[in-house]
N, C-alpha and C positions, 0 to 999 in steps of 0.2 A: 535366246541371245547370250553371249558370256558376260562374267564379270568384268568389269570395268577397271583396271589397274593402270592409273594414267603411266605415262611412258616417263622414264628419269626413275620412279619408288621402288624402292628394294623388293625382292624377294619375299614372299608372307613367308616368316617360319612355322614351324608346324605347333609350337610349343613354347610357353611363356611370352604370349603377346599378345595386345588386345586390336582390332582393327577394326577403326571406325568407318561406318560407311554412310550411303545413303539411298536410297528406293529413287528410280529416276521417276517413275511415272506419277507418284505419289507425293514423293518429296519426303519421305521421314527417315529421320534420322535413326541409327541404331551401333549398337558396336557389341562384339564378339571378343569374347575371352577364352585362353586355354593353359595352364598352366599343369607344368610337368618337374624340372630340375629345381626351379624357383621355390615351388610350393614347399619341396621337400627341405630345403635348405632354411627355412622358415621354421616350419612345423616338426619336423623329425629330430631337435636339438631339446623339444622340449619334452619329450619321451611321454606324450599324454597319452592316456587311453582312446581306445577309437573312437567315442563317441565325440569327447571334447574336441579328440583331432578332427574330426568331420566338421563337425560347427566350425571351427576357425579357419579349416579349409573353403569354404563355404562364403565364410564373412572375407575372406582376402580377395577372393572372384568376383564378388558383387564390389568390394573398394576400388576392386581395377576398373571395372565398366562404371560405374561413378566419377571415381577420379578423374578419369583420365578424358574426360572433357573438358578440367581445366589447363591454361597456358603455364609454360615453363616458371618454376618457382609456388607454382601453385600448392596447396595440401587439401587432403579429403581426409579427415577423422572420422569412421565410425564408431560408433561404441554399443553395445546392449547391455543393458543390467537387467536381471530379470533373480525370481524366484527360486528357483529348478535347480536342477543340476549343475549344469552350467551358467553359474553366475554372475559372469564376466566373458563378455567377448570386444576385444579391440581389433580393430585394421584400419591400419595406415599407409593409405598413397600418398606418394610424393611425386609431382609431375617432374619429368617425363618418365615413368615406368618405375617406379621404386616402390615397393614393398616390406613393411613389416606386421608382425602381431603376436599378440598372445591371448588366452584364457586361464580364467579360472575356473577351476569344481571343484564340489562340493563329492570327496569318495563314496563317503555313506550313501548320498542321494544316486549315484550312481549303480552303486548296488543294488538300490531297491526298485530303479528300473529294470536291471538286468534280470532280476527276478519276476517284474511285471513281463517283461519281453524279450525274447532271445535276441530282435533287431530291434531298439529303440530308435526312435524317429528323433531327430533334431529339435524339433518342435515339442516334443513331451521334454527333452532335455532342457529347452528354457524354459519354459510354462509360461508367466506373465512376467512384464519388465514393459522396459521405456527404448527404446532405439533413437539414440541421437546421433544426429549427422552435422558434422562441422565445416565448412569451408571457406579456404583461406586462399583468394585468387592469383596471392602474390606480393609484394613489395608495394607501400601504399594504397593498397585496397580492404576495406573496414571486413573484418572474420565476422562469419556469420554462422547462426547454429540452429538447428530447429532440432525439433522432441515429438515422440510417436509413440501413444501408448499401443501395447500390441498383448495379445492373450492365447496362448498356446497357437501361434500364427507360423508359417513354412519363413524363414529368413526373408529369401527372394520377394513373397508377396508382402510382407512389410516393408520390405524397402519401396517396391511397386505402389504402396500404398503411401507410405509418405510424400515421392514425387504424386500422388493425386490428390493430394488433402492437405498438404504444406504449402505445395508448388504450384496446385493444378494444371499440371501436366499429365496428359493420360500417356500411361506408360504402364508395355508388358516385360516382365521379368523371367526367365527361365535360368536356373544354375542346378549343377549337379557335382556330386562330388563322389569317389570311387578307390579302391586300393587295386592295383595292377601289379600282376607278378613280372618282373622279369630276369631272365636268363639266358647266358651266352651257350653255345655248345660247339664254339671254335676253341674254351681257353682248357687246357689242360684237365685245371678243376676250376668247371665250372660255378661261377658265383649266383647266386640266386638271392632273391627280395622282392618282399612288398616295396611298391612306392605310390605315394599321394600323385592324385591327379582332381584337378576342378574346372568346371569350363559355364559358361554363362552366355547367356543371347539377352539383348535388351533392345526397345524399338521406343521411342517415345515422338509422340506428334507435338513439336514445338510451335506451331502457330506458323504467324507472320514472322521473318527473319528482318534485320537489318537492311539485308540486300532487296528488299521489295519485293521479295518470294512470296508466291500465291500462298493465302492460308489452308491449310491440309482441310478438308471437307471431312465431313464425321463419316461418309462413305469411306473415302480412302483410309481413313484410320481404322473400323473395323476390318476390311480386308485383310491389312498387313497383320495388325493383331491376329488375327483367324491364322493366318500364314507362317505368321512365326510360332504361336501352338503348336503346331505340326511337328516343333524340333523335337527328339526323342534324347535322353539322356547320353546313351550311348555315341552320337552324333556330335552332341557339344565335348566329350571326355577323347576319343579316338581319334590321338595325331595322324593315321595312317589315313584319315580323311582328309583332304585340304582344305583351308578357309574359305576357298575361291569354290572351290564342289559343292562343300554345305551352304553358301550363301546363294549358289546358283539353283540349287536341291530346292532352296525354302524357297527364292523368291525371285522364278525366271519369269513368272507374270508380269513381274514391276520393275525386271530389270534391275541391276545394281552397280553403282559405283565404288570403291573405293577412295577412301577420302586422307585416312591417317593409318600408318601401321607404328604400334607404340611396342617396342621389344618391352621386356621386363623383368626385374632381377631383383635378389633380396636386398637388401642395406639396415641399416642400422646408425643412427647420430650417438649412441654412447660412446664415451673413452675415458683413460685413463685420467683425464685432465680435469672433465667433466666432473666426474665421480668425484673427487678430490676437493673440488670447489666447493658442493652440495656436503663436503662433510667438514669442511672449513669453516661451515655457517654454525656445525655444533659449539659448545660449549668446551671446557675438558673433562667435566664429569659426565656429561652426555655419552662423548666420546670411549670413555674405560667403559662405561654399561655397554658398550656396543660391540666388547670383545670377545671373541669365540673363548675356545677352551686352550687355543692355543697362544691365545692374548692378542690375537690378530683380529682386525675390524675385515670381514668379508661380506664385497656388494655383487648382489649377482642382477644383471641385467635382467628386467621381463621381457623385454622382446626378445635378445638374441643368447640369452643366459652367460653371456660372456662376465667371469667372474673377475674382480679386482680386490685383491689383497691389499693393507696399509698394516703398518704398525704404527703406535703412539706415537715413537721418536720423528717416522718419518712425517706425519702430518705436526707436531709442533716444530719439525722443523721447516716444513713450507707454509706456516704460519707465521714465520719470521721475515 
């Protein structure tokens, strides 16, 4: 049976999209994410080494998978703090479909990992730490945060464990990241480069719904989880494999209907005005200490790397 896409829904993009779906026979919800150009727009400006870049790419894919269930105006923040070479990962999803993020890392620890292994994995880079997921469903709703400890675990497994242990929701997540070589033979002087890709699949047994749908049986959940576990990394990452084809390949026994299609893009909330307001909260002496060798105060956004340059005279004038 082909994947059911209701009439009137837009065509599913091959990239930078979350597709929410439901298995019709077992009534299990799932989401599939693919990230390409939007991922590059977020990660590339940071000019990070490979390992932090891969970790941030995976965190952004996971934030999109989890946050895409929120209503318009909602926000999900995924933060991981660890004792490893990648000490902080932050991925922020704003409904509907906006992503930003950053990573902090220790260069010396990265070198140690590189000496120990030519291709260290993300789990080794994170080590032991805590995952915090903060959910804000929108105006008028109470913000909620849950925290889960992890030890040398894959990012996807840690996020799945969060839903299983903290939310009591059986959850399967598989994610993948890679770099893809891109070039064109049509140009007189072909431009070739590597660009990042990330993908992920998430299925959850949500139990009975407000619409009085039947509760998912254990057998149904185990069957869908087993089918989801057959997905391979290259299937999650290959834009030439359409979303419809992949869902059909994985869940043809279940029959799948697409419920939402959410385009993804990079964004940031920073602005010169916001940075100026923060600086104006400091005293004259503190601002003077912030100046660089050129006598300027330079603030760089952790998320988008935008640089804002101020002079003391400019800030003093703004404070009047």
